[in-house]
C-alpha positions as CSV (number, residue, x, y, z in Angstrom):
1,M,0.0,0.0,0.0
2,N,1.3,3.5,-0.9
3,I,0.5,6.1,1.7
4,L,0.9,9.9,1.3
5,M,1.2,11.9,4.5
6,V,0.5,15.5,4.2
7,G,1.4,17.9,7.0
8,P,4.1,20.3,8.3
9,D,7.6,20.1,7.2
10,P,9.3,17.4,9.4
11,R,12.1,19.8,10.0
12,A,9.8,22.4,11.5
13,K,9.0,22.7,15.2
14,G,5.8,21.3,16.7
15,G,4.0,18.1,17.5
16,M,2.8,17.2,14.1
17,A,6.2,17.9,12.5
18,T,7.8,15.6,15.1
19,V,5.4,12.8,14.3
20,L,6.1,13.1,10.6
21,S,9.9,13.2,11.3
22,N,9.6,10.0,13.3
23,F,7.6,8.3,10.6
24,Q,10.3,9.3,8.1
25,K,13.1,8.0,10.3
26,Y,11.7,4.9,11.9
27,Y,8.7,3.5,10.0
28,S,9.4,0.5,7.9
29,H,7.0,-2.2,6.6
30,P,7.6,-4.5,3.7
31,E,4.1,-3.9,2.2
32,H,3.7,-0.2,2.9
33,R,5.6,2.7,1.3
34,L,5.3,6.2,2.8
35,F,5.4,9.4,0.8
36,F,5.5,12.9,2.3
37,L,4.2,16.2,1.2
38,S,4.9,19.3,3.2
39,S,1.9,21.6,3.4
40,W,3.4,24.1,5.9
41,S,6.9,25.3,6.9
42,G,7.6,28.0,9.4
43,E,9.6,30.1,7.0
44,Q,7.7,30.0,3.7
45,K,4.2,29.2,4.8
46,W,2.2,30.4,1.8
47,R,4.8,29.2,-0.7
48,T,4.8,25.7,0.8
49,E,1.0,25.5,0.8
50,W,0.8,26.7,-2.8
51,R,3.4,24.0,-3.8
52,A,1.4,21.3,-2.0
53,F,-1.8,22.4,-3.7
54,Q,0.0,22.1,-7.1
55,M,1.7,18.8,-6.4
56,I,-0.8,16.6,-4.6
57,R,-2.7,15.2,-7.6
58,H,0.6,14.6,-9.5
59,I,2.1,12.7,-6.5
60,I,-1.1,10.6,-6.1
61,R,-1.1,9.7,-9.8
62,E,2.7,9.1,-10.2
63,E,3.2,7.1,-7.0
64,Q,-0.1,5.3,-7.3
65,I,-1.2,6.4,-3.8
66,D,-3.8,4.3,-2.1
67,V,-4.4,6.4,1.0
68,V,-3.8,10.1,1.8
69,H,-3.4,10.9,5.5
70,F,-3.8,14.6,6.3
71,H,-2.2,15.8,9.6
72,V,-4.3,18.9,10.5
73,A,-5.0,21.1,13.5
74,Q,-7.9,23.3,14.3
75,K,-8.8,26.7,12.7
76,G,-6.7,27.8,9.7
77,S,-4.7,24.5,9.3
78,F,-7.9,22.5,8.9
79,F,-9.3,24.7,6.2
80,S,-6.1,25.1,4.2
81,K,-5.6,21.3,4.1
82,G,-9.3,20.9,3.2
83,A,-8.6,22.8,0.0
84,L,-6.0,20.1,-0.9
85,S,-8.5,17.2,-0.7
């Protein structure tokens, strides 16, 4: 199964970024492949969101993604990621 995780840049500060960073470093499964798309970074917030908006369909098609997992928070984060789905 190919899984796309969408959320903050794993190098950013915060709980969701830490979770994504740990998935990148430690998750391994012979039948599952993880892909990551940053939808937020502390330095270039709007640029990163715009790039994610442009790239998501391409990644889903090219990598034959089965599941998209959005890491969201309340308020603005929820609505901006809602635009990606």
